[in-house]
C-alpha positions as CSV (number, residue, x, y, z in Angstrom):
1,M,0.1,0.0,0.1
2,S,1.3,3.7,-0.7
3,Y,0.1,4.5,2.6
4,R,0.9,3.1,6.2
5,W,0.0,4.2,10.1
6,E,3.5,4.8,11.5
7,S,1.8,4.7,15.1
8,A,-1.9,4.6,16.4
9,H,-1.9,8.5,15.3
10,R,0.7,8.9,12.6
11,L,-0.2,8.0,8.8
12,V,2.1,8.9,6.0
13,L,0.6,8.8,2.4
14,Q,2.9,8.6,-0.9
15,P,2.6,7.7,-4.1
16,H,3.9,4.2,-5.6
17,R,6.9,3.8,-7.0
18,S,6.7,1.3,-9.9
19,L,10.3,1.9,-11.3
20,P,13.1,1.6,-8.5
21,P,16.5,3.4,-9.1
22,R,18.1,0.4,-10.5
23,G,15.2,-0.3,-13.3
24,F,15.9,3.0,-14.4
25,A,19.2,2.4,-14.8
26,M,18.4,-1.0,-16.7
27,V,15.3,0.7,-18.9
28,I,18.3,3.9,-19.9
29,G,20.4,1.6,-21.0
30,L,18.5,-0.9,-22.7
31,F,17.0,2.2,-24.9
32,F,20.3,3.2,-25.2
33,A,21.6,-0.2,-26.9
34,L,18.3,-0.7,-28.6
35,I,18.2,2.8,-30.7
36,T,22.0,2.8,-31.4
37,L,21.6,-0.6,-32.9
38,P,20.1,0.7,-36.2
39,L,23.0,3.1,-36.2
40,L,25.2,0.2,-36.7
41,G,24.1,0.0,-40.5
42,V,25.2,3.5,-41.2
43,L,28.9,3.8,-38.8
44,G,31.3,5.1,-41.0
45,R,28.9,7.5,-43.3
46,A,28.3,10.9,-42.9
47,A,24.4,9.6,-42.4
48,L,25.4,8.5,-39.1
49,W,25.8,12.3,-37.7
50,G,22.3,13.0,-39.1
51,L,20.6,10.3,-37.4
52,L,22.6,10.2,-34.4
53,P,21.3,13.5,-32.3
54,F,18.0,12.2,-33.1
55,A,18.8,9.3,-31.3
56,M,20.7,10.9,-28.5
57,G,17.7,13.2,-28.1
58,A,15.4,10.5,-27.4
59,V,17.6,8.8,-24.9
60,A,17.9,12.1,-23.5
61,A,14.2,12.7,-23.4
62,L,13.5,9.7,-21.4
63,W,16.2,10.2,-19.2
64,W,14.4,13.5,-18.6
65,G,10.9,12.0,-18.3
66,L,11.7,9.3,-15.6
67,R,13.6,12.1,-14.0
68,R,10.8,14.2,-13.9
69,S,8.4,11.3,-12.5
70,Y,10.9,10.5,-10.1
71,R,10.9,14.5,-8.8
72,D,6.8,14.6,-8.8
73,G,6.5,11.1,-6.8
74,A,8.7,12.9,-4.1
75,L,5.2,14.1,-2.8
76,R,4.2,13.0,0.8
77,E,1.3,13.8,3.2
78,V,1.1,13.3,6.7
79,L,-2.0,13.3,9.0
80,T,-1.2,13.2,12.6
81,L,-4.7,12.2,14.7
82,E,-4.3,13.6,18.7
83,A,-7.0,14.5,21.0
84,A,-7.1,18.2,20.9
85,E,-6.2,18.1,17.0
86,I,-6.1,17.0,13.2
87,T,-2.9,18.3,11.3
88,L,-2.7,17.1,7.6
89,T,0.4,19.0,6.1
90,R,1.2,18.3,2.7
91,H,4.9,18.5,1.2
92,D,5.1,19.1,-2.4
93,P,8.3,18.0,-5.0
94,R,9.1,21.6,-5.2
95,G,9.5,22.6,-1.6
96,E,6.1,24.1,-0.6
97,D,4.8,22.9,2.5
98,R,1.1,23.2,3.1
99,E,-0.6,22.6,6.4
100,W,-4.4,22.6,7.3
101,R,-5.9,21.4,11.3
102,C,-9.0,21.3,12.7
103,N,-10.7,20.1,16.2
104,P,-11.3,16.2,15.7
105,Y,-14.6,16.5,16.9
106,W,-15.6,19.2,14.5
107,A,-13.9,17.0,11.1
108,Q,-15.5,15.1,8.9
109,V,-14.4,12.8,6.1
110,T,-16.3,12.2,3.2
111,L,-15.6,10.2,0.4
112,H,-17.3,11.2,-3.1
113,P,-17.8,8.0,-5.1
114,T,-17.9,10.4,-8.4
115,G,-17.7,13.8,-9.0
116,G,-14.4,14.4,-8.3
117,P,-11.0,14.5,-9.9
118,V,-10.7,11.0,-9.6
119,P,-13.2,7.9,-8.5
120,H,-14.0,7.8,-4.7
121,Y,-12.3,11.0,-3.9
122,I,-11.7,11.6,0.0
123,T,-11.9,14.8,1.6
124,L,-11.7,16.3,5.1
125,H,-13.8,19.2,6.5
126,G,-13.3,21.2,9.2
127,N,-12.5,24.8,10.6
128,G,-14.2,26.0,7.2
129,R,-12.4,24.1,5.0
130,A,-11.9,20.9,2.8
131,V,-8.9,19.5,1.8
132,E,-8.5,16.2,-0.2
133,I,-6.2,13.6,0.9
134,G,-5.0,10.5,-0.9
135,A,-5.8,12.0,-4.2
136,F,-2.9,9.8,-5.9
137,L,-3.2,6.9,-4.7
138,A,-5.2,4.0,-6.4
139,E,-9.2,3.3,-5.9
140,G,-9.0,0.4,-4.1
141,E,-6.7,2.1,-1.7
142,R,-8.7,5.5,-1.4
143,K,-11.7,3.3,-0.7
144,A,-9.8,1.2,2.3
145,L,-8.0,4.5,3.6
146,Y,-11.4,6.0,4.0
147,Q,-12.7,3.3,6.2
148,D,-9.3,3.7,7.8
149,L,-9.5,7.4,8.4
150,S,-13.5,7.1,9.3
151,E,-12.9,4.4,12.0
152,R,-9.8,6.7,13.6
153,L,-11.3,9.7,14.0
154,A,-14.3,8.0,15.7
155,E,-12.0,6.5,18.4
156,A,-10.5,10.5,18.3
157,R,-13.8,11.6,19.3
158,G,-14.8,9.1,21.7
């Protein structure tokens, strides 16, 4: 799962990483090998210099795209559920942190089966504000998270 309870009061959510760093190196290496194979036919000819920039540009574009995906995957949300206060902190990949606080008695977790940016969208309401949580999770994970949050919030109130 892409979320875990580190303790009874602290929930950490992060996007799933399907390609580990070793896999990143293997993908780049394999792509480089496969894209240079056709260039072997024009080795020693002037046409090589016409094709080479496009081949290396494709490798560079793949590299950039995968690195960008890793950087965007650095997103993290931390929910701290205490008796006196709920705190949701979102750590964005670009270094910006956003925080939402509310008294657990007034907090409300809502599941929106449709109408949100993703199916089974989860929001927390309180202090006159609604914030999303776990929008990057898979649909099944969002359903499980909704159940977990509902139960933990009920425990915090009682």
